[in-house]
LOZA-505853 format. One line per field, with one value per atom (N, C-alpha, C): atom name; chain; residue number from 1; x, y, z. Coordinates in pm, 1 decimal, padded with zeros to 6 digits, m for minus. Last residue first. Layout:
BEGIN
atome: [CA, ...]
chaine: [A, ...]
num: [NUM, ...]
east: [X, ...]
north: [Y, ...]
up: [Z, ...]
***
This chain:
BEGIN
atome: [N, CA, C, N, CA, C, N, CA, C, N, CA, C, N, CA, C, N, CA, C, N, CA, C, N, CA, C, N, CA, C, N, CA, C, N, CA, C, N, CA, C, N, CA, C, N, CA, C, N, CA, C, N, CA, C, N, CA, C, N, CA, C, N, CA, C, N, CA, C, N, CA, C, N, CA, C, N, CA, C, N, CA, C, N, CA, C, N, CA, C, N, CA, C, N, CA, C, N, CA, C, N, CA, C, N, CA, C, N, CA, C, N, CA, C, N, CA, C, N, CA, C, N, CA, C, N, CA, C, N, CA, C, N, CA, C, N, CA, C, N, CA, C, N, CA, C, N, CA, C, N, CA, C, N, CA, C, N, CA, C, N, CA, C, N, CA, C, N, CA, C, N, CA, C, N, CA, C, N, CA, C, N, CA, C, N, CA, C, N, CA, C, N, CA, C, N, CA, C, N, CA, C, N, CA, C, N, CA, C, N, CA, C, N, CA, C, N, CA, C, N, CA, C, N, CA, C, N, CA, C, N, CA, C, N, CA, C, N, CA, C, N, CA, C, N, CA, C, N, CA, C, N, CA, C, N, CA, C, N, CA, C, N, CA, C, N, CA, C, N, CA, C, N, CA, C, N, CA, C, N, CA, C, N, CA, C, N, CA, C, N, CA, C, N, CA, C, N, CA, C, N, CA, C, N, CA, C, N, CA, C, N, CA, C, N, CA, C, N, CA, C, N, CA, C, N, CA, C, N, CA, C, N, CA, C, N, CA, C, N, CA, C, N, CA, C, N, CA, C, N, CA, C, N, CA, C, N, CA, C, N, CA, C, N, CA, C, N, CA, C, N, CA, C, N, CA, C, N, CA, C, N, CA, C, N, CA, C, N, CA, C, N, CA, C, N, CA, C, N, CA, C, N, CA, C, N, CA, C, N, CA, C, N, CA, C, N, CA, C, N, CA, C, N, CA, C, N, CA, C, N, CA, C, N, CA, C, N, CA, C, N, CA, C, N, CA, C, N, CA, C, N, CA, C, N, CA, C, N, CA, C, N, CA, C, N, CA, C, N, CA, C, N, CA, C, N, CA, C, N, CA, C, N, CA, C, N, CA, C, N, CA, C, N, CA, C, N, CA, C]
chaine: [A, A, A, A, A, A, A, A, A, A, A, A, A, A, A, A, A, A, A, A, A, A, A, A, A, A, A, A, A, A, A, A, A, A, A, A, A, A, A, A, A, A, A, A, A, A, A, A, A, A, A, A, A, A, A, A, A, A, A, A, A, A, A, A, A, A, A, A, A, A, A, A, A, A, A, A, A, A, A, A, A, A, A, A, A, A, A, A, A, A, A, A, A, A, A, A, A, A, A, A, A, A, A, A, A, A, A, A, A, A, A, A, A, A, A, A, A, A, A, A, A, A, A, A, A, A, A, A, A, A, A, A, A, A, A, A, A, A, A, A, A, A, A, A, A, A, A, A, A, A, A, A, A, A, A, A, A, A, A, A, A, A, A, A, A, A, A, A, A, A, A, A, A, A, A, A, A, A, A, A, A, A, A, A, A, A, A, A, A, A, A, A, A, A, A, A, A, A, A, A, A, A, A, A, A, A, A, A, A, A, A, A, A, A, A, A, A, A, A, A, A, A, A, A, A, A, A, A, A, A, A, A, A, A, A, A, A, A, A, A, A, A, A, A, A, A, A, A, A, A, A, A, A, A, A, A, A, A, A, A, A, A, A, A, A, A, A, A, A, A, A, A, A, A, A, A, A, A, A, A, A, A, A, A, A, A, A, A, A, A, A, A, A, A, A, A, A, A, A, A, A, A, A, A, A, A, A, A, A, A, A, A, A, A, A, A, A, A, A, A, A, A, A, A, A, A, A, A, A, A, A, A, A, A, A, A, A, A, A, A, A, A, A, A, A, A, A, A, A, A, A, A, A, A, A, A, A, A, A, A, A, A, A, A, A, A, A, A, A, A, A, A, A, A, A, A, A, A, A, A, A, A, A, A, A, A, A, A, A, A, A, A, A, A, A, A, A, A, A, A, A, A, A, A, A, A, A, A, A, A, A, A, A, A, A, A, A, A, A, A, A, A, A, A, A, A, A, A, A]
num: [143, 143, 143, 142, 142, 142, 141, 141, 141, 140, 140, 140, 139, 139, 139, 138, 138, 138, 137, 137, 137, 136, 136, 136, 135, 135, 135, 134, 134, 134, 133, 133, 133, 132, 132, 132, 131, 131, 131, 130, 130, 130, 129, 129, 129, 128, 128, 128, 127, 127, 127, 126, 126, 126, 125, 125, 125, 124, 124, 124, 123, 123, 123, 122, 122, 122, 121, 121, 121, 120, 120, 120, 119, 119, 119, 118, 118, 118, 117, 117, 117, 116, 116, 116, 115, 115, 115, 114, 114, 114, 113, 113, 113, 112, 112, 112, 111, 111, 111, 110, 110, 110, 109, 109, 109, 108, 108, 108, 107, 107, 107, 106, 106, 106, 105, 105, 105, 104, 104, 104, 103, 103, 103, 102, 102, 102, 101, 101, 101, 100, 100, 100, 99, 99, 99, 98, 98, 98, 97, 97, 97, 96, 96, 96, 95, 95, 95, 94, 94, 94, 93, 93, 93, 92, 92, 92, 91, 91, 91, 90, 90, 90, 89, 89, 89, 88, 88, 88, 87, 87, 87, 86, 86, 86, 85, 85, 85, 84, 84, 84, 83, 83, 83, 82, 82, 82, 81, 81, 81, 80, 80, 80, 79, 79, 79, 78, 78, 78, 77, 77, 77, 76, 76, 76, 75, 75, 75, 74, 74, 74, 73, 73, 73, 72, 72, 72, 71, 71, 71, 70, 70, 70, 69, 69, 69, 68, 68, 68, 67, 67, 67, 66, 66, 66, 65, 65, 65, 64, 64, 64, 63, 63, 63, 62, 62, 62, 61, 61, 61, 60, 60, 60, 59, 59, 59, 58, 58, 58, 57, 57, 57, 56, 56, 56, 55, 55, 55, 54, 54, 54, 53, 53, 53, 52, 52, 52, 51, 51, 51, 50, 50, 50, 49, 49, 49, 48, 48, 48, 47, 47, 47, 46, 46, 46, 45, 45, 45, 44, 44, 44, 43, 43, 43, 42, 42, 42, 41, 41, 41, 40, 40, 40, 39, 39, 39, 38, 38, 38, 37, 37, 37, 36, 36, 36, 35, 35, 35, 34, 34, 34, 33, 33, 33, 32, 32, 32, 31, 31, 31, 30, 30, 30, 29, 29, 29, 28, 28, 28, 27, 27, 27, 26, 26, 26, 25, 25, 25, 24, 24, 24, 23, 23, 23, 22, 22, 22, 21, 21, 21, 20, 20, 20, 19, 19, 19, 18, 18, 18, 17, 17, 17, 16, 16, 16, 15, 15, 15, 14, 14, 14, 13, 13, 13, 12, 12, 12, 11, 11, 11, 10, 10, 10, 9, 9, 9, 8, 8, 8, 7, 7, 7, 6, 6, 6, 5, 5, 5, 4, 4, 4, 3, 3, 3, 2, 2, 2, 1, 1, 1]
east: [m07363.2, m07482.1, m07575.9, m07228.3, m07282.7, m07347.2, m06852.6, m07002.9, m07074.2, m06690.1, m06719.4, m06843.9, m06579.0, m06666.8, m06653.7, m06288.3, m06403.6, m06457.2, m06106.3, m06178.8, m06266.7, m05862.9, m05957.6, m06017.5, m05639.9, m05668.3, m05823.1, m05402.6, m05561.1, m05580.5, m05257.3, m05270.9, m05433.6, m05057.3, m05184.4, m05166.3, m04932.0, m04857.2, m04975.4, m04991.3, m05042.8, m05000.1, m04926.2, m04856.0, m04880.8, m05135.0, m05081.2, m05015.6, m05127.3, m05254.7, m05192.2, m04851.5, m04931.9, m05083.8, m04680.5, m04783.4, m04872.1, m04363.5, m04426.0, m04575.2, m04057.8, m04162.8, m04299.9, m03723.6, m03802.5, m03954.2, m03367.6, m03462.8, m03615.5, m03035.5, m03190.3, m03280.4, m02765.9, m02879.9, m02990.7, m02388.9, m02528.1, m02631.9, m02292.1, m02313.2, m02403.3, m02130.5, m02213.4, m02168.5, m01938.2, m02068.8, m02149.0, m01730.0, m01709.1, m01863.9, m01739.7, m01740.3, m01750.4, m01914.6, m01775.6, m01798.2, m02214.1, m02174.9, m02020.2, m02279.3, m02172.7, m02097.1, m02556.4, m02456.2, m02333.5, m02650.2, m02656.9, m02573.3, m02645.5, m02610.8, m02612.7, m02576.1, m02657.5, m02695.4, m02683.7, m02588.3, m02652.5, m02733.4, m02806.0, m02721.4, m02703.1, m02635.4, m02697.7, m02743.1, m02846.6, m02807.9, m02685.8, m02546.4, m02637.8, m02784.7, m02853.6, m02769.1, m02721.5, m02750.7, m02745.8, m02983.5, m02860.7, m02861.1, m03195.9, m03160.5, m03042.7, m03159.2, m03225.7, m03218.2, m02947.9, m02886.2, m02998.5, m03107.0, m02989.3, m02988.8, m03279.4, m03360.5, m03207.6, m03374.8, m03279.4, m03317.5, m03551.4, m03489.1, m03362.0, m03864.1, m03698.1, m03666.6, m04178.8, m04083.7, m03965.0, m04436.2, m04268.8, m04217.1, m04696.0, m04665.4, m04480.8, m04923.0, m04831.2, m04751.3, m05196.9, m05126.4, m05009.3, m05283.1, m05239.0, m05219.9, m05502.0, m05378.9, m05363.5, m05745.0, m05634.4, m05521.8, m05898.4, m05951.4, m05789.0, m05672.5, m05759.1, m05778.4, m05708.1, m05609.3, m05716.4, m05650.6, m05718.7, m05631.5, m05548.3, m05490.9, m05604.6, m05437.9, m05567.0, m05523.4, m05283.9, m05300.1, m05366.8, m05080.6, m05211.8, m05214.9, m04825.4, m04884.9, m04998.7, m04814.8, m04802.4, m04873.6, m04697.7, m04789.4, m04781.5, m04654.8, m04599.6, m04680.5, m04611.1, m04737.6, m04662.6, m04481.1, m04456.5, m04594.4, m04397.5, m04511.2, m04433.5, m04190.4, m04219.4, m04344.4, m04023.3, m04127.9, m04182.1, m03662.7, m03769.8, m03897.6, m03402.0, m03477.9, m03627.6, m03306.9, m03259.4, m03369.2, m03446.4, m03412.5, m03389.7, m03381.5, m03428.0, m03376.4, m03264.0, m03254.1, m03356.7, m03466.8, m03438.4, m03382.9, m03483.4, m03463.3, m03402.1, m03730.0, m03622.9, m03615.6, m03911.0, m03867.2, m03706.1, m04058.0, m03931.8, m03849.2, m04155.1, m04175.9, m04023.9, m04141.0, m04196.7, m04228.3, m03951.7, m04085.5, m04193.4, m03711.7, m03820.9, m03952.5, m03517.9, m03485.3, m03622.0, m03657.9, m03707.8, m03651.6, m03731.6, m03628.4, m03689.7, m03948.3, m03955.1, m03821.5, m04048.6, m03964.0, m03956.7, m04234.2, m04182.3, m04092.3, m04423.8, m04373.8, m04270.9, m04669.7, m04658.4, m04541.8, m04646.6, m04775.3, m04730.9, m04483.9, m04472.5, m04581.0, m04538.7, m04567.3, m04570.1, m04402.1, m04435.6, m04411.3, m04492.4, m04476.2, m04512.2, m04644.0, m04564.9, m04512.1, m04621.2, m04664.8, m04552.5, m04508.6, m04529.3, m04575.0, m04562.9, m04374.8, m04410.5, m04849.4, m04753.8, m04599.5, m05041.7, m04928.2, m04774.2, m05315.7, m05285.7, m05124.5, m05228.7, m05314.9, m05261.5, m05057.5, m05109.1, m05125.8, m04956.1, m05021.8, m05125.8, m04943.0, m04819.4, m04854.0, m05076.1, m05073.6, m04972.2, m04871.5, m04980.7, m04977.1, m04919.6, m04813.5, m04921.0, m04864.7, m04932.4, m04857.5, m04699.8, m04692.4, m04840.5, m04634.5, m04694.0, m04744.2, m04324.2, m04371.6, m04498.4, m04137.2, m04228.1, m04302.4, m03882.8, m03917.1, m04041.4, m03733.5, m03818.4, m03935.0, m03415.5, m03491.0, m03581.0, m03264.7, m03342.9, m03428.7, m03120.1, m03169.6, m03196.0, m02967.2, m03053.9, m03097.1, m03043.3, m02985.4, m03027.1, m03228.5, m03129.3, m03015.9, m03555.5, m03457.1, m03334.2, m03875.5, m03797.0, m03683.2, m04244.3, m04153.8, m04065.1, m04529.7, m04526.5, m04355.1, m04721.1, m04586.5, m04571.5, m04962.0, m04928.3, m04803.0, m05010.9, m04925.6, m04922.7, m05243.2, m05155.5, m05096.8, m05320.2, m05307.8, m05165.6]
north: [00070.5, 00035.7, 00002.6, 00291.1, 00190.9, 00200.9, 00359.8, 00391.0, 00285.8, 00287.2, 00265.9, 00303.7, 00554.7, 00460.6, 00390.5, 00694.4, 00721.8, 00571.7, 00809.0, 00703.6, 00735.9, 01044.7, 01051.9, 00896.7, 00995.3, 00993.0, 01000.2, 01038.2, 01071.8, 01073.8, 00805.3, 00845.6, 00952.6, 00879.1, 00830.6, 00871.8, 00896.7, 00883.6, 00845.0, 01006.4, 00935.4, 00956.2, 01036.0, 01068.2, 00952.3, 00857.2, 01008.1, 01115.7, 00635.7, 00713.4, 00863.1, 00599.0, 00563.1, 00703.3, 00570.7, 00563.8, 00471.0, 00755.8, 00760.4, 00690.7, 00687.8, 00733.8, 00689.7, 00792.4, 00738.1, 00800.8, 00765.9, 00849.1, 00791.7, 00856.5, 00772.7, 00834.2, 00907.1, 00992.0, 00867.7, 01050.1, 00922.7, 00960.8, 01306.1, 01202.8, 01132.1, 01523.9, 01416.1, 01339.7, 01757.1, 01765.6, 01640.8, 01635.7, 01645.8, 01679.7, 01735.2, 01559.2, 01530.0, 01980.8, 01927.0, 01768.8, 02173.1, 02076.6, 02018.5, 02294.1, 02318.4, 02235.7, 02211.5, 02199.1, 02210.0, 02292.0, 02177.0, 02110.9, 02549.7, 02566.2, 02409.0, 02557.5, 02706.3, 02655.5, 02252.1, 02343.2, 02437.9, 02035.6, 02114.9, 02193.7, 01650.5, 01777.2, 01882.2, 01451.3, 01456.2, 01585.6, 01551.9, 01526.2, 01480.9, 01369.9, 01465.8, 01480.5, 01329.4, 01276.2, 01414.2, 01408.4, 01420.9, 01386.3, 01185.0, 01296.4, 01304.9, 00885.5, 00997.4, 01167.2, 00756.0, 00835.2, 00947.1, 00840.4, 00863.6, 00742.7, 00895.0, 00806.8, 00861.7, 00867.7, 00897.4, 00842.6, 00774.7, 00902.1, 00958.8, 00687.2, 00634.8, 00745.8, 00473.5, 00548.5, 00567.4, 00353.8, 00277.2, 00438.4, 00179.2, 00272.1, 00249.2, m00032.6, m00028.3, 00079.7, m00213.8, m00087.6, m00099.1, m00507.4, m00447.4, m00303.3, m00699.9, m00612.1, m00544.0, m00790.1, m00877.9, m00793.0, m00574.6, m00691.8, m00763.5, m00298.2, m00396.5, m00496.2, 00034.5, m00084.4, m00199.3, 00267.7, 00163.9, 00030.9, 00623.4, 00480.5, 00369.1, 00940.7, 00810.9, 00671.2, 01110.8, 01068.3, 00961.4, 01417.3, 01334.7, 01248.4, 01358.3, 01412.4, 01327.9, 01386.8, 01268.8, 01350.2, 01557.6, 01593.1, 01460.1, 01566.6, 01547.0, 01499.0, 01718.6, 01733.4, 01655.5, 01648.2, 01691.8, 01666.4, 01727.5, 01672.8, 01700.6, 01593.5, 01670.6, 01643.6, 01540.6, 01509.3, 01587.9, 01559.2, 01621.4, 01540.4, 01481.0, 01387.4, 01466.8, 01787.4, 01658.6, 01578.0, 02032.9, 02010.5, 01851.7, 02121.7, 02033.3, 01970.4, 02429.9, 02299.1, 02219.9, 02620.4, 02579.1, 02456.2, 02798.2, 02690.1, 02700.2, 03004.3, 03004.0, 02924.7, 02952.3, 03041.6, 03089.1, 02703.6, 02722.3, 02835.4, 02571.0, 02666.8, 02646.2, 02406.4, 02518.0, 02625.0, 02202.5, 02169.9, 02272.9, 02243.2, 02326.2, 02295.5, 02088.0, 02203.5, 02328.9, 01788.2, 01837.2, 02039.0, 01776.9, 01790.4, 01911.7, 01510.8, 01659.2, 01695.3, 01387.3, 01401.9, 01536.5, 01084.3, 01283.0, 01271.7, 00892.5, 00935.4, 01060.7, 00690.8, 00820.2, 00823.7, 00383.6, 00487.9, 00612.1, 00132.1, 00294.7, 00332.0, m00198.6, m00084.0, 00056.2, m00529.0, m00352.5, m00225.0, m00825.9, m00716.7, m00620.8, m01086.6, m00994.7, m00882.2, m01169.4, m01213.1, m01133.7, m01166.5, m01076.5, m01044.9, m01457.1, m01391.6, m01240.9, m01470.9, m01524.0, m01468.5, m01299.2, m01284.7, m01332.0, m01375.2, m01315.1, m01308.4, m01431.9, m01539.5, m01470.8, m01445.6, m01348.5, m01417.0, m01449.5, m01578.9, m01483.1, m01216.5, m01335.8, m01445.6, m00936.6, m01062.8, m01135.0, m00647.5, m00747.5, m00851.9, m00354.2, m00494.4, m00576.2, 00014.9, m00087.1, m00277.3, 00242.2, 00137.8, 00016.6, 00546.6, 00456.6, 00333.3, 00663.6, 00651.9, 00550.0, 00922.3, 00873.6, 00794.2, 01034.5, 00993.4, 00907.5, 01310.2, 01195.5, 01185.1, 01417.5, 01403.6, 01290.5, 01646.7, 01495.6, 01513.8, 01775.1, 01766.8, 01665.6, 01720.2, 01839.7, 01880.7, 01367.1, 01437.0, 01602.6, 01191.4, 01238.6, 01336.7, 01265.6, 01230.1, 01256.8, 01177.8, 01241.6, 01219.2, 01228.6, 01130.2, 01230.4, 01185.2, 01219.1, 01150.5, 01278.8, 01188.4, 01253.8, 01297.6, 01327.5, 01245.6, 01276.3, 01155.3, 01272.0, 01285.1, 01389.3, 01270.2, 01331.0, 01220.9, 01295.1]
up: [02661.6, 02564.5, 02576.6, 02834.7, 02860.2, 02771.6, 02890.6, 02878.0, 02856.9, 03254.3, 03070.5, 03026.2, 03403.6, 03404.5, 03250.4, 03483.6, 03397.9, 03361.3, 03743.8, 03713.6, 03651.4, 03847.9, 03786.4, 03721.7, 04154.2, 03985.4, 03969.1, 04398.5, 04365.7, 04183.9, 04582.3, 04459.0, 04453.1, 04906.6, 04847.6, 04678.4, 05212.8, 05089.1, 04991.7, 05551.0, 05429.3, 05317.4, 05832.0, 05708.0, 05604.1, 05995.2, 06012.7, 05894.3, 05875.2, 05871.6, 05927.6, 05654.5, 05791.2, 05805.9, 05489.6, 05436.3, 05583.3, 05391.1, 05468.2, 05407.1, 05261.0, 05215.7, 05330.7, 05305.3, 05349.3, 05308.3, 05174.6, 05160.7, 05212.2, 05317.6, 05309.0, 05286.9, 05132.0, 05233.1, 05231.7, 05055.1, 05091.5, 05142.4, 04879.4, 05003.3, 05008.7, 04698.7, 04708.7, 04813.7, 04732.4, 04758.0, 04754.0, 04611.2, 04762.5, 04811.0, 04314.7, 04410.3, 04563.2, 04328.3, 04361.3, 04389.7, 04132.9, 04270.7, 04232.2, 03937.9, 03976.7, 04129.5, 03906.9, 03776.9, 03820.5, 04140.4, 04129.7, 04019.8, 04350.7, 04193.1, 04184.6, 04606.3, 04516.4, 04385.3, 04730.6, 04687.5, 04610.6, 04987.2, 04929.8, 04888.8, 04877.2, 05006.0, 04905.5, 04743.5, 04823.2, 04908.8, 04454.0, 04551.0, 04668.4, 04211.8, 04290.5, 04407.8, 03857.0, 03981.4, 04074.0, 03612.9, 03642.4, 03810.8, 03396.5, 03478.9, 03536.0, 03300.6, 03257.0, 03317.0, 03433.7, 03360.0, 03301.0, 03743.0, 03664.1, 03579.9, 03919.6, 03807.9, 03687.3, 04266.1, 04125.2, 04014.5, 04453.4, 04474.5, 04354.8, 04390.0, 04381.9, 04394.1, 04374.6, 04411.0, 04412.1, 04169.5, 04156.7, 04237.2, 04201.9, 04163.6, 04251.8, 04001.0, 04056.1, 04050.7, 03889.5, 03926.6, 03995.2, 03702.6, 03850.1, 03825.1, 03515.8, 03512.2, 03663.8, 03520.3, 03529.9, 03536.8, 03270.4, 03366.5, 03372.9, 03178.6, 03147.9, 03275.4, 03223.2, 03290.4, 03291.8, 02992.6, 03035.5, 03112.1, 03007.2, 02969.9, 03050.8, 02934.0, 02905.2, 02937.5, 03082.5, 02972.0, 02989.4, 03283.9, 03228.6, 03123.4, 03425.2, 03330.1, 03271.7, 03775.0, 03685.0, 03551.0, 04045.2, 03939.4, 03817.6, 04364.0, 04225.7, 04160.8, 04668.4, 04569.3, 04419.6, 04992.7, 04826.4, 04738.9, 05282.9, 05184.2, 05059.5, 05504.5, 05442.9, 05351.0, 05835.8, 05740.9, 05642.5, 05851.9, 05854.3, 05763.7, 05829.0, 05901.7, 05912.1, 05699.9, 05768.7, 05830.8, 05542.8, 05733.6, 05715.3, 05263.3, 05327.3, 05454.6, 05077.0, 05167.1, 05221.3, 04812.0, 04955.0, 05010.9, 04529.3, 04641.1, 04729.2, 04432.5, 04544.8, 04613.7, 04215.4, 04250.3, 04339.4, 04240.3, 04140.3, 04142.7, 04530.2, 04424.2, 04367.5, 04740.7, 04781.7, 04673.1, 04643.6, 04673.2, 04727.2, 04512.5, 04471.4, 04500.8, 04635.6, 04663.2, 04623.8, 04537.7, 04693.0, 04697.6, 04201.2, 04321.4, 04418.5, 04124.9, 04184.4, 04219.4, 03816.9, 03920.8, 03931.8, 03675.0, 03676.4, 03804.4, 03433.6, 03566.1, 03541.4, 03341.1, 03326.7, 03461.6, 03235.8, 03157.3, 03210.6, 03212.4, 03230.7, 03129.8, 03249.1, 03109.1, 03205.5, 03261.8, 03359.8, 03260.2, 03233.2, 03198.9, 03239.4, 03279.0, 03394.8, 03336.3, 02988.4, 03084.7, 03190.1, 02716.4, 02800.7, 02936.1, 02597.3, 02648.3, 02699.9, 02585.2, 02713.1, 02701.1, 02441.4, 02383.7, 02562.5, 02508.2, 02423.5, 02350.6, 02814.4, 02739.5, 02556.0, 03061.4, 02944.5, 02837.8, 03377.6, 03299.7, 03143.3, 03478.2, 03494.7, 03386.6, 03378.5, 03412.7, 03398.1, 03359.6, 03314.4, 03363.1, 03537.2, 03537.0, 03484.9, 03451.0, 03433.8, 03420.7, 03649.6, 03569.2, 03589.1, 03715.6, 03751.9, 03624.5, 03944.1, 03812.7, 03811.4, 04089.1, 04099.9, 03940.1, 04247.0, 04116.1, 04122.4, 04417.1, 04449.2, 04271.0, 04505.0, 04399.6, 04426.2, 04801.7, 04719.5, 04614.6, 05031.4, 04897.7, 04855.6, 05303.0, 05263.6, 05126.3, 05395.7, 05316.4, 05313.8, 05494.2, 05599.6, 05510.2, 05440.0, 05367.6, 05489.5, 05419.3, 05478.9, 05421.8, 05316.7, 05311.0, 05395.5, 05149.3, 05246.5, 05309.2, 04860.9, 04903.7, 05013.9, 04639.9, 04744.5, 04819.3, 04320.2, 04399.1, 04561.8, 04050.4, 04181.8, 04259.8, 03732.6, 03836.0, 03938.4]
***
């Protein structure tokens, strides 16, 4: 599964976290206690500095529209009738992964407290700048 994400940040580095979620119906007869439950199917993160490859980290031009291709680990999942598909995009997954200072530094692990700054991330979804999901749909076998 691939998520081409079109976005911008006010910083010079940013993390982009994408999660694919199976949302159970609010009224779930098999087990009413889990009605509305959100089951994460896949999730991944791409650090903006590596958007053009892992060999040479590069700063992001603030407020520039960029395209990222975030691949979600392939796994088989059946979305049952009545379930919904949710995609969440966020800029941090702390404490699962370390904090990004939102400012490009040569080595994020050596970032000083003064390197950390606020940043605003925007995800675009217009016809000109479209973020979308590319996935394979398998039809059920006919009996």
